[in-house]
C-alpha positions in Angstrom: 0.0 0.2 0.1 1.9 3.0 -0.8 1.0 6.1 1.6 2.0 10.2 1.2 3.1 12.6 4.0 2.0 15.9 5.1 3.2 18.1 8.1 0.8 21.0 7.3 -0.8 21.4 10.4 -4.1 22.7 9.0 -4.5 19.3 7.3 -3.4 16.9 9.9 -5.8 19.2 13.0 -8.6 18.6 10.2 -8.3 14.9 9.3 -7.7 14.2 13.0 -10.6 16.0 14.1 -13.0 14.2 11.3 -11.7 11.0 12.6 -12.7 12.5 16.6 -15.7 13.5 15.2 -16.8 10.1 14.2 -15.7 8.2 17.3 -14.5 5.7 15.2 -12.0 2.7 16.3 -8.2 3.3 15.9 -6.0 0.6 16.6 -2.8 1.5 18.7 0.3 -0.6 19.1 4.2 -0.9 20.0 6.6 -3.3 18.4 8.4 -5.2 20.9 11.2 -7.6 19.3 9.2 -9.5 16.4 5.7 -8.6 18.0 3.2 -6.0 17.7 1.4 -5.3 21.1 -1.8 -3.6 19.9 -5.4 -2.1 21.6 -7.9 -0.4 20.1 -9.8 3.0 21.4 -10.5 6.0 20.0 -9.5 9.8 19.5 -11.6 12.0 22.1 -9.6 15.6 22.0 -7.6 17.1 18.9 -6.8 21.3 19.5 -3.5 22.6 18.0 -1.6 21.5 21.0 -2.4 18.3 22.2 -4.3 15.4 21.0 -5.9 12.9 23.6 -7.2 9.1 23.0 -8.9 6.9 25.2 -8.3 3.3 25.0 -10.5 0.6 24.9 -11.6 -0.7 28.9 -10.1 -3.7 28.0 -6.4 -2.1 28.1 -6.9 -2.7 31.9 -6.5 -6.3 31.5 -3.5 -6.0 29.0 -0.8 -8.5 29.7 1.9 -6.4 28.1 0.7 -2.2 28.8 2.2 0.4 26.6 5.7 1.4 27.9 6.9 4.9 27.3 10.4 3.5 26.4 8.8 2.7 22.8 7.3 4.4 20.0 3.7 4.3 19.6 1.4 4.2 16.0 -1.9 4.9 16.1 -4.1 3.8 12.9 -7.5 4.7 11.4 -7.9 2.0 9.5 -11.3 2.8 7.8 -9.7 6.4 6.5 -6.1 4.8 6.1 -4.3 7.3 8.2 -1.5 6.8 10.3 0.8 8.7 13.1 3.6 7.9 15.5 4.7 9.3 18.3 7.6 8.9 20.8 6.5 10.9 23.5 3.6 10.7 25.3 1.9 10.1 28.9 -0.7 8.2 30.6 -3.8 9.2 32.9 -5.7 5.9 33.5 -6.8 5.3 29.8 -6.2 8.2 28.1 -3.4 8.7 26.1 -2.0 12.0 26.0 0.7 13.5 23.4 1.4 16.4 21.3 -0.5 16.7 18.0 1.1 14.8 15.2 3.5 17.0 13.1 3.6 14.0 10.4 0.2 12.2 9.2 0.4 9.4 6.6 -2.5 8.5 4.5 -3.2 6.3 1.6 -2.5 7.1 -2.0 -5.7 6.8 -3.9 -4.1 8.3 -7.1 -3.1 5.9 -9.8 -2.2 8.6 -11.9 0.7 10.9 -10.7 -0.8 14.6 -10.3 1.8 17.3 -11.1 1.2 20.7 -9.0 2.1 24.5 -10.4 2.2 26.8 -7.7 -0.4 29.7 -8.0 1.9 32.6 -8.4 3.3 31.0 -11.9 -0.4 31.7 -13.1 -0.3 29.1 -15.6 -3.5 29.1 -17.8 -6.4 26.6 -18.6 -9.6 27.9 -20.2 -13.0 26.2 -20.3 -16.3 26.6 -21.7 -19.7 25.1 -20.4 -21.3 22.3 -22.2 -24.5 24.2 -23.3 -27.4 22.8 -25.9 -26.7 23.5 -29.1 -29.4 25.6 -29.5 -28.4 27.9 -26.5 -24.9 28.9 -27.0 -25.9 32.2 -25.4 -25.9 31.1 -22.0 -22.5 28.9 -22.8 -19.9 30.4 -20.0 -16.2 30.5 -21.3 -13.8 31.2 -18.1 -9.7 31.6 -18.3 -8.4 30.7 -15.0 -5.1 29.4 -13.0 -4.0 26.0 -13.9 -2.8 24.5 -10.3 -2.4 20.6 -11.2 -2.3 18.5 -14.0 -2.3 14.9 -15.4 -2.9 13.0 -18.4 -6.6 12.1 -16.6 -7.3 15.3 -15.6 -6.3 18.5 -13.9 -7.3 21.0 -11.3 -8.1 25.0 -11.6 -8.5 28.1 -9.7 -11.1 30.5 -10.4 -12.6 33.7 -8.2 -16.0 33.1 -6.7 -17.7 35.8 -9.1 -16.5 34.0 -12.2 -18.1 30.7 -10.7 -21.6 31.7 -11.2 -23.6 28.4 -12.1 -20.7 25.7 -11.9 -21.6 23.0 -10.2 -20.1 19.2 -9.3 -21.2 17.0 -12.4 -21.3 19.8 -15.3 -19.9 18.8 -17.9 -16.9 21.4 -19.2 -14.7 21.5 -22.5 -11.2 22.4 -21.9 -10.3 24.9 -24.7 -6.4 25.7 -23.6 -4.1 24.4 -21.4 -0.9 26.8 -20.8 -0.3 27.8 -24.8 -1.9 24.9 -26.4 -5.0 25.9 -28.0 -7.9 23.0 -28.4 -10.2 24.6 -30.3 -12.9 21.6 -30.8 -12.3 21.6 -26.9 -12.0 18.3 -24.6 -14.9 17.1 -22.5 -14.7 16.9 -19.0 -16.5 16.9 -15.8 -16.4 18.9 -12.6 -15.7 16.5 -9.9 -15.6 18.6 -7.1 -14.9 22.0 -5.8 -13.6 23.4 -2.7 -12.5 26.6 -1.0 -8.8 27.4 -2.1 -6.4 29.5 -0.3 -3.3 31.0 -1.8 -2.1 31.0 1.7 -3.0 28.5 4.6 -2.9 31.9 6.6 -5.4 33.9 5.0 -8.9 33.6 3.4 -10.0 34.4 0.0 -13.0 34.6 -2.5 -10.8 31.5 -4.5 -12.0 28.3 -5.5 -10.5 25.0 -6.7 -12.0 23.2 -9.1 -11.1 19.4 -10.1 -11.6 18.2 -13.7 -11.4 14.7 -14.7 -11.2 13.9 -18.7 -14.4 12.2 -19.5 -13.1 11.5 -22.9 -10.0 9.9 -24.5 -7.4 11.9 -25.4 -6.5 12.2 -29.1 -2.9 11.8 -30.0 -2.1 15.7 -30.2 -3.5 16.5 -26.9 -1.9 13.7 -25.0 1.6 14.9 -26.5 0.7 18.0 -25.3 -0.5 17.0 -22.0 2.5 14.7 -21.3 5.1 17.3 -22.9 4.2 19.0 -19.6 3.8 16.7 -17.0 7.3 15.5 -18.5 9.2 18.9 -18.2 7.6 19.4 -15.0 8.5 15.9 -13.4 12.0 16.7 -14.2 12.5 19.5 -12.6 10.7 18.0 -9.5 13.3 15.4 -9.7 16.3 17.9 -9.4 19.4 18.1 -10.8 21.5 14.2 -11.3 24.0 14.9 -8.9 24.3 13.0 -5.7 24.5 15.8 -3.5 22.5 18.0 -2.1 20.1 20.3 -4.5 17.3 21.5 -3.2 14.2 20.1 -1.2 10.8 18.4 -2.3 7.9 20.2 -1.4 7.0 17.3 1.3 10.6 18.1 3.0 10.0 21.8 2.9 6.6 21.5 4.8 8.4 19.2 7.0 11.5 21.3 7.3 9.7 24.1 8.1 7.3 22.6 10.8 10.2 21.5 12.7 11.3 25.4 12.8 8.0 26.2 13.6 8.0 24.3 16.6 10.8 26.1 18.4 10.4 29.5 16.6 6.9 30.0 14.4 8.1 33.5 13.5 11.5 32.6 12.1 9.1 29.5 10.4 6.8 32.0 8.9 9.3 34.2 7.9 11.6 31.6 6.1 8.3 30.6 4.5 7.3 33.8 3.1 11.1 34.3 1.8 11.2 30.9 0.1 8.1 32.6 -1.8 10.0 35.6 -3.1 13.3 33.8 -4.1 11.0 31.3 -5.8 10.4 34.2 -8.6 14.1 33.5 -9.8 12.5 30.5 -12.0 11.2 33.2 -13.9 14.6 34.6 -15.0 14.9 34.8 -18.6 18.6 32.9 -20.0 20.3 36.2 -20.1 19.1 37.8 -16.6 20.0 34.0 -15.0 23.5 34.4 -16.4 23.8 37.8 -15.7 22.5 37.5 -11.7 24.5 34.9 -11.2 27.7 36.6 -12.1 27.1 39.3 -10.3 25.0 37.9 -6.8 27.4 36.6 -3.8 27.3 32.8 -4.6 28.0 32.1 -0.7 24.9 34.5 0.1 23.0 32.5 -2.5 23.8 28.9 -1.4 22.8 29.8 2.4 19.5 31.6 1.1 18.8 28.3 -1.3 19.5 25.7 1.3 15.5 25.2 1.9 14.5 25.9 -1.8 13.0 23.8 -4.1 14.4 21.3 -6.5 12.7 22.9 -9.0 14.7 26.5 -8.4 17.9 24.8 -8.2 17.5 23.2 -11.6 16.1 26.3 -13.2 19.0 28.4 -11.9 21.9 25.7 -12.6 20.6 24.0 -15.7 22.3 26.3 -18.1 25.3 27.5 -16.5 28.8 26.2 -17.1 30.0 22.9 -15.2 32.1 24.9 -13.4 29.6 27.2 -12.0 27.4 24.4 -11.3 29.6 22.6 -9.3 31.2 25.2 -7.1 27.3 26.3 -6.5 26.5 22.9 -5.8 29.5 22.5 -3.2 28.4 25.8 -1.4 24.7 24.2 -1.5 25.7 21.4 0.1 27.3 23.2 3.2 24.4 22.6 6.4 23.1 26.1 7.6 21.1 26.9 11.3 17.6 28.6 9.9 18.7 31.9 11.4 21.4 32.0 9.3 19.7 30.6 6.4 17.0 33.1 7.1 19.2 36.0 7.5 21.0 35.0 3.8 17.3 35.0 2.5 16.6 38.8 3.5 19.8 39.7 1.9 18.9 38.2 -1.6 15.3 39.4 -1.1 16.4 42.8 -1.0 19.2 42.5 -3.7 16.5 41.4 -5.9 14.1 44.0 -5.1 16.8 46.7 -5.5 17.3 45.1 -8.9 13.7 45.0 -10.0 13.3 48.8 -9.4 16.5 49.5 -10.8 15.0 47.1 -14.3 17.6 45.0 -14.3 15.7 42.0 -13.4 11.8 41.1 -14.9 10.4 38.2 -12.7 7.7 38.0 -15.3 5.8 33.9 -14.6 3.7 34.4 -17.9 6.7 35.5 -20.1 9.5 33.6 -18.8 8.8 30.0 -20.0 6.1 28.1 -22.6 5.4 24.5 -21.8 3.5 23.5 -25.0 
């Protein structure tokens, strides 16, 4: 069974609260030698700080009760959710621990879907499927592409533009990035859910998930596949054995760990990651000039928590010597405070260059995917 992890606090709290509200059983166990000592119970309270689990009354007769020397695992079978805790305390039948920083869940997607940042402003256009004699009421919309696979896509749309769109509606995809699909490719709206650009902010945006209900013709399939393959290559990073950036999941994990000790520092690092990520929009000429002028030691420190995609974009069109030199600097671990200090200086450098017109970080113009 393939699992995926999340370190996002809001998602973890939401999932655990659902399990708590349903009052359904979870399995608790510890590994002793080659044996799993299992118990049953229910999650009875969840808050940002602590989670409380109440063991079944049969625990009173347990031959081998839980020991604080071993990690405890908690599995919600109906929802395929799993987490573990190294530290906990007991009060009678209650098991009390800090709310998990990682939650594992079963991967339900068969086809991998690749995400795009909202800030990339990659376009997807569609029209609603109106009756042949009622073309006046057909809606035409141009939205932000959020994720894509050969089986469907996700887009973000403003509340004012949704109008009468509903789950189950048929739509025709008429463009994906720069690729026009003149006749439109048929799909169905599978879900509509609120979408926040930042987890700290509310917005009037909604995410719509669309599944392709018609088979892709060869031209459309090749077009979508080329987008996916290029995205996949960048997400894998540079083909080297040394450190070359983080996956989105690893970024979440590190930021969550930093926030456990210093929330303001974690928030500032996260904010600066988003600003510095705009370096992906440099044209080839601007990138070469930027890398020759910027302090590479400072840049390497600032990019220690950057994405593999950003490192790939910055380092694929430079000389092998420059790439090796930079990756050597990037491979040096830094404490979070030092990373944030370097981030602040790089962001100031970027903004000064933008004001002077020497850098133009335009997400629309920097790259053509299809």
